[in-house]
C-alpha positions in Angstrom: 13.4 -23.9 32.5 11.3 -20.8 31.7 10.6 -20.3 28.0 8.5 -17.1 27.4 6.0 -17.1 24.5 8.0 -14.3 23.0 11.4 -12.6 23.6 12.7 -9.7 21.6 16.3 -8.6 21.6 17.9 -5.9 19.5 21.5 -6.0 18.4 24.1 -3.2 17.7 22.9 -2.8 14.1 19.4 -1.7 15.1 20.7 0.5 17.9 23.2 2.2 15.5 20.5 2.8 12.9 18.1 4.4 15.4 20.8 6.5 16.9 22.0 7.8 13.5 18.4 8.8 12.7 18.1 10.7 16.0 21.3 12.5 15.3 20.1 13.7 11.9 17.3 15.7 13.7 14.7 14.2 11.2 12.6 11.5 12.8 9.3 11.6 10.9 8.6 10.4 7.3 11.6 11.0 5.2 14.6 9.2 3.5 14.8 6.3 5.9 11.2 5.5 5.3 11.7 5.6 1.5 14.7 3.3 1.8 12.7 0.9 3.9 10.0 0.9 1.2 12.6 0.0 -1.5 14.0 -2.9 0.5 10.5 -4.4 1.3 9.5 -4.1 -2.4 12.5 -6.3 -3.2 11.4 -8.9 -0.6 7.8 -8.7 -1.7 8.7 -8.9 -5.4 6.7 -5.8 -6.3 7.4 -2.5 -8.1 6.0 -0.4 -5.3 5.8 -0.4 -1.5 4.2 2.3 0.7 5.1 2.4 4.4 2.2 3.1 6.8 1.6 3.2 10.5 0.2 -0.3 10.8 -1.0 -3.3 8.8 -4.5 -2.4 9.9 -4.1 1.1 8.4 -2.6 -0.4 5.3 -5.7 -2.6 4.7 -8.0 0.3 5.4 -6.1 2.6 3.0 -6.2 0.0 0.2 -9.9 -0.4 0.6 -10.4 3.4 0.5 -8.2 3.7 -2.5 -10.3 1.2 -4.3 -13.4 3.3 -3.4 -14.9 0.5 -1.4 -17.6 1.7 1.0 -21.3 1.4 2.1 -23.2 -1.2 0.1 -20.1 -3.2 -0.7 -19.3 -6.7 0.6 -15.8 -8.0 1.4 -15.2 -11.7 1.9 -12.6 -12.6 4.5 -11.6 -15.2 7.2 -13.0 -15.1 10.7 -9.9 -17.0 11.9 -7.6 -14.0 12.2 -6.8 -10.9 14.1 -9.5 -8.3 14.2 -7.6 -6.0 11.9 -9.0 -7.4 8.6 -12.6 -7.2 9.5 -12.3 -3.9 11.4 -10.7 -2.2 8.3 -13.7 -3.4 6.2 -16.1 -1.9 8.8 -14.2 1.4 9.0 -14.9 1.8 5.3 -18.6 1.3 5.8 -18.6 -2.0 3.9 -20.0 -5.3 5.1 -17.5 -8.1 6.1 -18.6 -11.6 4.9 -16.7 -14.3 6.9 -16.3 -17.7 5.3 -14.9 -21.0 6.7 -11.3 -22.1 6.6 -9.5 -25.1 5.2 -9.1 -27.5 8.2 -5.6 -28.5 7.1 -3.9 -25.2 6.2 -6.1 -23.0 8.4 -6.3 -20.5 5.5 -9.4 -19.3 3.9 -11.2 -22.0 1.9 -11.6 -21.0 -1.8 -14.7 -23.1 -2.3 -16.4 -21.3 0.6 -15.3 -18.0 -0.9 -17.1 -18.7 -4.2 -20.3 -19.8 -2.5 -20.6 -16.4 -0.7 -20.1 -14.1 -3.7 -23.0 -11.9 -4.5 -23.6 -8.9 -6.8 -22.4 -6.7 -3.9 -19.1 -8.4 -3.5 -16.1 -6.2 -4.3 -13.1 -7.9 -2.9 -11.6 -10.9 -1.0 -9.1 -10.5 1.8 -7.4 -13.8 2.5 -5.0 -14.2 5.5 -1.7 -16.1 5.2 -2.1 -17.9 8.5 1.0 -18.2 10.6 3.1 -17.4 7.5 1.8 -20.2 5.2 0.5 -18.8 1.9 -3.1 -19.2 0.9 -4.1 -21.1 -2.2 -3.7 -18.1 -4.6 -4.1 -19.9 -7.9 -7.7 -20.8 -6.9 -8.4 -17.4 -5.3 -7.0 -15.5 -8.3 -9.2 -17.6 -10.7 -12.3 -16.8 -8.6 -11.3 -13.1 -8.4 -10.9 -12.8 -12.2 -14.1 -14.7 -12.9 -16.2 -12.4 -10.7 -14.1 -9.2 -11.3 -13.1 -8.9 -7.6 -10.1 -7.2 -6.0 -7.7 -9.7 -4.2 -6.0 -8.1 -1.2 -3.6 -10.2 0.8 -3.5 -9.8 4.6 0.2 -10.8 4.7 0.8 -9.7 8.3 2.4 -13.1 9.1 4.0 -13.8 5.7 7.0 -11.5 5.0 9.6 -13.7 3.2 7.1 -16.4 2.3 6.7 -17.7 -1.3 3.7 -19.2 -3.1 4.8 -21.6 -5.8 8.0 -19.7 -6.4 6.5 -16.2 -6.2 7.1 -13.8 -3.4 4.2 -13.1 -1.1 3.4 -9.6 -2.1 3.3 -10.2 -5.8 0.5 -12.8 -6.1 -2.4 -10.5 -5.2 -3.5 -7.0 -6.3 -2.0 -5.8 -3.1 -0.4 -7.3 0.0 -0.2 -5.7 3.4 2.6 -6.6 5.9 2.9 -5.9 9.6 6.0 -4.8 11.5 4.5 -5.2 15.0 6.9 -6.2 17.8 6.3 -9.9 17.4 6.6 -10.0 13.6 9.6 -11.5 11.6 10.8 -7.9 11.1 9.7 -5.2 13.6 9.6 -1.4 13.6 7.7 -1.5 16.9 4.6 -0.6 15.1 4.2 -0.2 11.4 3.0 -1.7 8.1 3.6 -1.8 4.4 1.4 -1.9 1.3 3.1 -3.8 -1.5 1.7 -3.7 -5.0 2.5 -3.7 -8.7 -0.1 -1.0 -9.3 1.4 2.4 -9.5 -2.0 4.0 -9.3 -2.9 2.1 -6.1 0.5 2.8 -4.5 0.2 6.6 -5.2 -3.4 6.7 -3.9 -2.4 4.9 -0.6 0.6 7.2 -0.2 -1.5 10.3 -0.8 -4.3 9.2 1.7 -1.8 8.1 4.3 -0.7 11.7 5.0 -3.8 13.8 5.1 -4.1 13.7 1.3 -1.5 16.5 1.1 0.2 17.2 -2.3 3.6 17.6 -0.7 5.2 15.9 2.3 7.1 17.6 5.0 10.4 16.0 3.8 9.9 17.4 0.3 9.3 20.9 1.7 12.2 20.6 4.1 14.5 19.4 1.2 14.0 22.5 -0.9 10.5 22.2 -2.3 7.9 24.9 -2.2 6.2 25.6 1.1 2.8 25.5 -0.7 0.7 22.4 -0.8 -2.9 21.5 -1.4 -5.4 19.0 0.4 -7.2 17.2 -2.4 -9.2 14.7 -0.4 -10.2 13.6 3.2 -7.1 11.7 4.1 -5.7 10.0 7.2 -2.7 10.2 9.6 -1.2 6.8 8.8 2.4 7.5 7.7 5.5 5.7 9.1 8.2 7.7 10.8 11.9 7.5 9.9 12.6 6.5 13.5 10.6 3.3 13.1 11.9 2.7 9.6 15.5 2.9 10.9 14.7 0.2 13.5 13.4 -2.0 10.8 16.2 -1.3 8.4 18.6 -2.3 11.2 16.9 -5.6 11.4 16.7 -6.1 7.6 20.5 -6.6 7.5 20.0 -9.9 9.4 16.6 -10.8 8.1 17.8 -13.9 6.1 19.7 -15.1 9.2 16.6 -14.6 11.4 14.5 -16.4 8.8 17.0 -19.3 8.6 16.9 -19.6 12.4 13.1 -19.7 12.3 13.2 -22.5 9.7 15.7 -24.5 11.7 13.7 -24.1 14.9 10.6 -25.2 13.1 12.4 -28.2 11.7 13.6 -29.1 15.3 10.0 -28.9 16.5 8.8 -31.1 13.6 11.5 -33.7 14.2 10.9 -33.8 18.0 7.1 -34.0 17.7 6.9 -36.5 14.9 6.8 -39.4 17.3 3.6 -38.0 18.9 1.5 -37.6 15.7 -1.3 -39.6 17.3 -1.7 -36.8 19.8 -0.6 -33.7 17.9 -1.0 -32.5 14.3 2.0 -30.4 13.2 1.7 -27.2 11.1 1.0 -27.8 7.4 4.0 -27.4 5.1 4.9 -28.7 1.7 7.7 -28.2 -0.8 5.7 -26.2 -3.4 5.8 -23.0 -1.3 8.0 -21.4 1.4 6.6 -20.9 4.9 7.6 -17.6 6.7 7.3 -19.4 10.1 5.9 -16.5 11.9 4.0 -18.8 14.2 4.3 -22.5 15.1 0.8 -23.8 15.7 0.0 -27.3 16.7 -3.5 -28.9 16.6 -4.4 -31.4 19.3 -6.1 -34.7 18.4 -8.7 -34.1 21.1 -9.9 -37.7 21.2 -6.5 -38.9 22.3 -6.4 -36.6 25.3 -8.1 -36.8 28.7 -7.9 -33.1 29.1 -8.9 -30.2 26.9 -6.8 -27.6 25.1 -7.2 -24.9 27.9 -6.1 -27.3 30.6 -3.1 -28.4 28.5 -2.0 -24.8 28.1 -2.2 -24.3 31.8 -0.1 -27.4 32.4 2.5 -26.2 29.9 2.6 -22.8 31.5 2.9 -24.4 35.0 6.1 -26.0 33.7 7.5 -22.7 32.3 6.3 -22.9 28.7 4.6 -19.8 27.4 1.8 -20.5 24.9 -0.7 -18.6 22.8 -3.9 -19.3 20.9 -4.2 -18.0 17.3 -7.0 -17.1 17.0 -10.2 -16.7 18.8 -12.7 -16.6 15.9 -14.0 -13.1 15.4 -17.7 -14.2 15.5 -17.1 -15.2 19.2 -16.3 -11.6 20.3 -19.1 -9.5 21.9 -19.0 -6.7 19.3 -19.1 -9.1 16.3 -21.9 -11.2 17.8 -24.0 -8.1 17.4 -23.2 -7.3 13.8 -22.4 -10.6 12.1 -25.3 -12.7 11.0 -23.5 -16.1 10.9 -22.5 -17.8 14.2 -20.3 -20.7 15.2 -22.4 -23.4 13.5 -21.8 -21.6 10.1 -18.0 -22.2 10.4 -17.6 -25.9 11.5 -13.9 -26.1 10.4 -13.0 -22.8 12.2 -14.9 -23.8 15.3 -13.3 -27.2 15.6 -9.9 -25.7 14.9 -10.2 -23.1 17.5 -10.7 -25.7 20.2 -7.6 -27.6 19.1 -4.9 -25.0 18.4 -1.9 -24.1 20.6 0.8 -21.7 19.5 4.2 -22.6 20.8 7.2 -20.2 21.2 9.0 -19.4 17.9 11.4 -16.5 17.5 15.0 -16.0 16.5 16.2 -15.7 20.1 14.7 -19.1 21.0 17.4 -21.8 21.5 17.3 -25.4 20.3 17.7 -26.4 23.9 14.5 -24.5 24.7 12.7 -26.2 21.8 13.9 -29.6 23.1 12.6 -28.7 26.6 9.2 -27.7 25.2 8.9 -30.9 23.3 10.1 -33.0 26.3 7.4 -31.3 28.4 4.7 -32.1 25.8 6.0 -35.7 25.8 5.7 -35.9 29.6 2.1 -34.5 29.5 1.2 -37.0 26.8 2.3 -39.8 29.1 0.3 -38.3 31.9 -2.9 -37.2 30.1 -2.9 -39.1 26.8 -5.3 -42.0 26.1 
């Protein structure tokens, strides 16, 4: 059996939504984008949502809207995609990576507080794989030190932290709609917040800081507009919003399928807990199940993580690694002062993690095959 790491299929709803948008003759930012913003605000539990060209652009615009720049420090996780740290650097601020919790793989609140200085302006936690960070502790730290709390929620659309929607627990949350995410627009992102001022500032900067959008002018507004700041080209198009809106109609079904697939994995792999540690999950919060990441108990294997991935792929199982810690990359080695020894939990975790396939089009038969393959490899390579 061949099980790809990711497989994306669009249904008639998405195709119809995109075609209808094309037929209107208006494909850039307009009514579809606004409707998408309204729908995501409901899922995020926030008053406002602003669609942007990517999650990366959204984080950058939030930082710029908060006037974060040279001389400022932003604390974040090194165990994530480059987007969080790159956004900080693009603002001229200094990223301060801290270690992760070895169980949840999210940013460790205790490590955060130890790294706060008089230059610290914000904390950007990452909801790893779709599991919410420990926001009660992070919010307490942020309030104590008067810091902004910006949630990199790229993995976490639909997740809940202790009964509250991810999106509403931080000052702002930024979602991703990249092709592999739980909802996709191909490319795209969304800034969700309860701050009207922040939402308006992000929207303003996302389209060259123009005082009037093309849709407003097209819909009968004045042709005149002003440029009040140095903005960016980071808006979302109606074409992409239409694709995402088409998916939103079956979002709950797709999330339920992800939950059921995750449960099947957990049930199948439970017998091998001496060799594999399953993803962290508890009843207090709701996992978005963007990724299904296992951790190997290295001492119980006669081969390492990389060899195991090769053996799985040889048997048709596509795998990933989330993530290569940022301090390991050539560029960041040059600019980050700390190295691997400063992040013991992150470094140990990186050598243990394997991301298994998880997406709505995955079948239970395929999950069983993946787990059976792991079982055979345990019998062959386990101690």
